[in-house]
N, C-alpha and C positions, 0 to 999 in steps of 0.2 A: 416597671422599673426601669429607671435609667441607671446603666452601668458607666459610673463615675470612679477614675482610678484614685488611688492613694500612692504618692511618689514621696519616697525618702531620701533626704541626703543626711549629711554629716548633723546638722543642727536643725533641720527642719522637716514638716511634712507638709506636701501638697496634697490636699484632701477637698472631699466633697463638701459642701455648703450645709451649714446645720441651723435649724431654727436658732439654736443657743448662740449663735455668731451675731444675730440682731443687735444687741447692745454695742458689740464692737463695730459694726457696720454703721450704725446711726452715729457714733463719734466721728466716723470718718468723712461721712456723707454730709454731714451738716457742717463741714469745713468749707471757708471761703475758697479753697483750692479747687472744690467742685464746679465753680463757674465754667471752665472748659468743657465740662462733661454735662452741661445743660443746666447747671444751678445747684443751690442748697437743695438737699432732700429732707422731708420731713419723714415722722414715724411711716406713715403710708406709704410713702415715695421708696425708703428703704425696704418694705415689704415687697413692693413691686418690682425692685432691682433684682431681690433673692429671687422671686417668682419667673423674672424673666431670664435670668441666668439658667435656671433649671429649663426653661422652655428651649433656650439656646443649646443644652446639652442635648435634649430630646432630638431636636431638628437638625443639628449639626453634628452630632457626637463630640463635640470639644467645647470648651468655654473657659473661664478664670477656674482656677483651683484656688481655694484658701489657703494661704499660709500660716502654718502653725507653728510657733517656736517650741521646739521638744521640752527645753529646759522649763519655761513657764507653764505651757499649754495652752499660751494666748494666742488669738488670732491676730498675727503680726501684718497682714495685708493680702493681696491676691495676686495670681499670676497666672498668664494663659493665654489662650488664643480667641479672637472674636471674627466673625465675619457677619455682620449685619446686611439684611437684602440690599442696601443700597451703598455698600463699601465695594471701592475698587480690588481689593485684595485682602487676605487673611492678614490680621495684625496679631503680633506679639505684643502683649500690653501686661501692666504690673502696676500696683499702686502698694504702698507701706502706710500702714497707719501711724499716727502720731506715738512718737517714743522709740519708733522702730527705724527710723532712717539712720543713715550712717554706721551702720553695723553688718555691711555687705551682704545682707540678706537676699536682696533681690538680684545681686550678682550671684549667689549660690543656687537661689531658685531657678534663674532663667535657664541655664544649661538643662538642668534636669527636665524642666518642661519642654524645652526646645527637643531634648534627644526622644523624649516620649512622642511628642507631634511626629518628628520624622519617622520614627521606629513603627509607630502603632498607628498613626492616623493619615500617613503618607502627605503631611503638610511640609512643603518647603518654599522657599524666597518669599518669606513674611517680612512684612514692613512692621514700622511703628510710627502711630500719629502721635507727635508730641507737641504740646503747647510751647509755643516760641520761647515764653518765659520761664518755663520749667527746665532749668539748666541742669539738674540732677538727673532727670531722665533722659536727657541728651547726652551727658557722660555716660551714663550706665550703656545706653544703645551704643556709642562708639566703642566703649570697653568691650562689648559683646562682638565686636566687629562691623557693625553697621556704619553706613557712610549716608550721609547728608543728601538726599535725591532733590527735593524741590520744596517749596513752601505752597500750600493748598490749601483750600477751604473744604472742611468737612462739618456738614450740618451747620453751616453759618457761622464757624469759628475757624480762624486761620490756625493753621498748625504746620509745622516741620514734619516731611515725611523720611524716614529714615529707612534704608533698605538693607536688612541683614544678608549676610550671603548665603548661597543656595550650599547646601549640604554641611553646614557648620552647626553644632560640633559634630566631629566624625564618629566619634566614639557612639556605638548604640546603648540603647537603653538596656540595664541590665535588669535581671529578675529582683536583685536586692534593691533596685531602684524603684520599682514598680511593683505594687502590691494590688492585684487586681482579684 
């Protein structure tokens, strides 16, 4: 059994992946914005992405958590940490599904995930790999205190690397934020 936490904020629950998330994942992964992440996915590709996420949890004890909007109980996106075998550093990453952008959800979810990572997983000094054309993610990284470090190539794609400050946010995850 893989122990995946559930983290609650005022409006969101960051939680484990569920098979019932596949339709929402399909809607997101079929989108042209996925070109930075290897291209459009089909239904089988979405299934493989779900299984790969669970494998990352098993091997690293962390990965993305799905963001569920409490009011609608809909999957709004994903937020968390990645460190693939060929990456130089652990990444704090996120995505919001269609219809959920511009509602400050990623900004609400990021500090909760970050605190959990620092408090329970001993993760600090993370970076974010952001497609140069993704100005909204770059703005969020800056709002979270990250600074542009360099342009790099990640798996054949040019990206901007943003470094998040170590030890931020300073508040530790509370029991009410983390339901394990």
